[in-house]
N, C-alpha and C positions, 0 to 999 in steps of 0.2 A: 584395219578389219573394219569395214562399214557396218553397221547396225541395220539389220534388216526387219522386218516386221514378223518372222519367225522368232527371232531374237528377244522382241520386245515381250515385257508382261503383257499378260492379257487382264484387262479389269472384270471382273465376275461379280455382276449383280444380281441376286437371283431372289427374287422373291420379295425385295423391300418395298417395290411400288403397290403391290398387293397387301400390304401388311396393314392392320387396322390401327389407327391412330388411337394411342391411350390418351385420356384427358389426365393432365396432370393437376391434383388435388392438392391445395395448401394444408400443412398441419394446423391443427386446430388453433395452436398459440399464434400462429401467424395471423389470424385475424384479429388478434388482439394489437397488433404492431400499430403505431401512430407515428406522424411525423414529429420528430423530435426526440423520440425514444433513444435511449442509450442501450446499444445490443453488443454482442460479441457475435462474430461471424466464423463459425467453426468449419473451417475446410476440410480438416481431417484432424485425427487425434494428434495433438500437441501444436495444431498450426491454427490459432486463435488472432483474428484482428477486431479489435475493439473499433466502434465508430458510433455514428449517428443517424437514424433513420432519416433519410429526405424525401421520401415518396414511397407510397403504396397505391397499386393499382386497385381498381374497384373491387376485383374480383379477389384480392388480396395473394394471388399467384406469384407476383412479381414486385420485389422492394429494391429500392436505390439505398445505398448506403456512403453516406462520407466516412472513409476510413479515417483515423487518427492519424495524426504525424505527418500530415500532409501526404498521404500515399494514395489519394484520389478519390472518386466516387467509382463504386461497384454495383452493378445490377446483377439480383441473384433470383433466379427462378426458382419454383418450389419443385421442380423436376431436375435440379441441378444435383441432388443429393449434397447441398449444403445445409446446415442447421444455422438458425438464426435464434440466439437466446436474446431475451430482454434482460437487462442488469438492472438490479434492484437498487433504489436510491438508498 
């Protein structure tokens, strides 16, 4: 049986182009992060990845972290809902 236009799902996008853009604001402690800081990236309760800050954007809304154990470099945006906690030395 061939698929016709009536059988295909309709993509409904109501109102999202008119929705206001929210400004993402970093948490205060993100403003203290510096290149070389040891951090823990908390994706969800129980899922933490230790690493080292590689770069921070000028407005502190974006942080690049080199994850330990050869797991790569990850970009974290303040609007992602991911927590970055500096580890005490």
